[in-house]
VMD Tcl script that draws the C-alpha trace (Angstrom):
set ca {
  {63.56 -75.29 -51.70}
  {66.81 -73.26 -51.88}
  {70.31 -74.73 -51.67}
  {74.05 -73.68 -51.31}
  {76.63 -76.04 -52.46}
  {79.41 -76.31 -49.82}
  {81.74 -78.70 -51.66}
  {81.47 -81.71 -54.04}
  {79.69 -83.74 -51.37}
  {77.71 -81.32 -49.15}
  {75.09 -78.73 -49.57}
  {72.77 -76.71 -47.32}
  {69.05 -77.00 -48.00}
  {66.60 -74.39 -46.87}
  {62.78 -74.82 -47.16}
  {60.64 -71.69 -46.13}
  {57.79 -74.13 -45.47}
  {58.79 -77.72 -44.98}
  {55.97 -80.11 -46.30}
  {55.76 -82.10 -43.14}
  {55.28 -79.27 -40.57}
  {54.95 -76.04 -42.53}
  {57.75 -74.22 -40.76}
  {61.20 -73.11 -42.16}
  {63.76 -75.88 -42.15}
  {67.52 -76.01 -42.72}
  {69.50 -79.17 -43.32}
  {72.88 -80.41 -44.35}
  {72.60 -82.71 -47.35}
  {75.11 -85.41 -48.20}
  {74.83 -85.62 -51.95}
  {76.87 -88.82 -52.25}
  {75.29 -91.38 -54.59}
  {73.28 -93.52 -54.76}
  {70.96 -91.95 -52.20}
  {71.18 -88.48 -50.67}
  {71.10 -88.25 -46.89}
  {70.34 -85.27 -44.69}
  {70.60 -83.99 -41.10}
  {68.26 -81.29 -39.92}
  {70.25 -78.40 -38.53}
  {67.44 -76.13 -37.49}
  {63.67 -75.44 -37.71}
  {61.68 -72.26 -37.40}
  {63.15 -68.83 -36.84}
  {66.61 -70.30 -36.17}
  {66.62 -71.96 -39.55}
  {65.78 -68.57 -41.12}
  {68.45 -66.74 -39.15}
  {71.11 -69.25 -40.07}
  {70.23 -69.32 -43.75}
  {70.54 -65.53 -43.83}
  {74.20 -65.57 -42.62}
  {76.93 -64.79 -45.14}
  {79.31 -67.17 -43.41}
  {77.78 -70.29 -42.00}
  {79.14 -71.33 -38.47}
  {81.60 -74.17 -38.87}
  {80.67 -75.75 -35.58}
  {77.04 -76.10 -36.74}
  {78.18 -77.90 -39.93}
  {80.48 -80.21 -37.97}
  {77.71 -81.20 -35.61}
  {75.46 -82.03 -38.61}
  {78.25 -84.06 -40.19}
  {78.72 -85.87 -36.88}
  {75.06 -86.68 -36.75}
  {75.36 -88.28 -40.17}
  {78.48 -90.23 -39.13}
  {76.69 -91.41 -35.93}
  {74.07 -93.06 -38.18}
  {76.86 -94.75 -40.11}
  {75.99 -92.71 -43.19}
  {79.42 -90.98 -43.65}
  {82.56 -92.73 -44.48}
}
mol new
graphics top color blue
foreach p $ca { graphics top sphere $p radius 0.5 }
foreach p [lrange $ca 0 end-1] q [lrange $ca 1 end] { graphics top cylinder $p $q radius 0.2 }
display resetview
């Protein structure tokens, strides 16, 4: 697994081969204690393409954060 810290709370996580399906997977991780939460951003070729970008699209991050909020996980 590879990761990029975005700020104190959030990081991007990239797995070239996710253990549950064997394909590349990109997720936004909420590193707030006591338990980390995550929202899948992309799987497969799209995950690899997004991970390779120098500047990550803000709208993609905002959608992932909204998904976490929708589950009542973000305050």
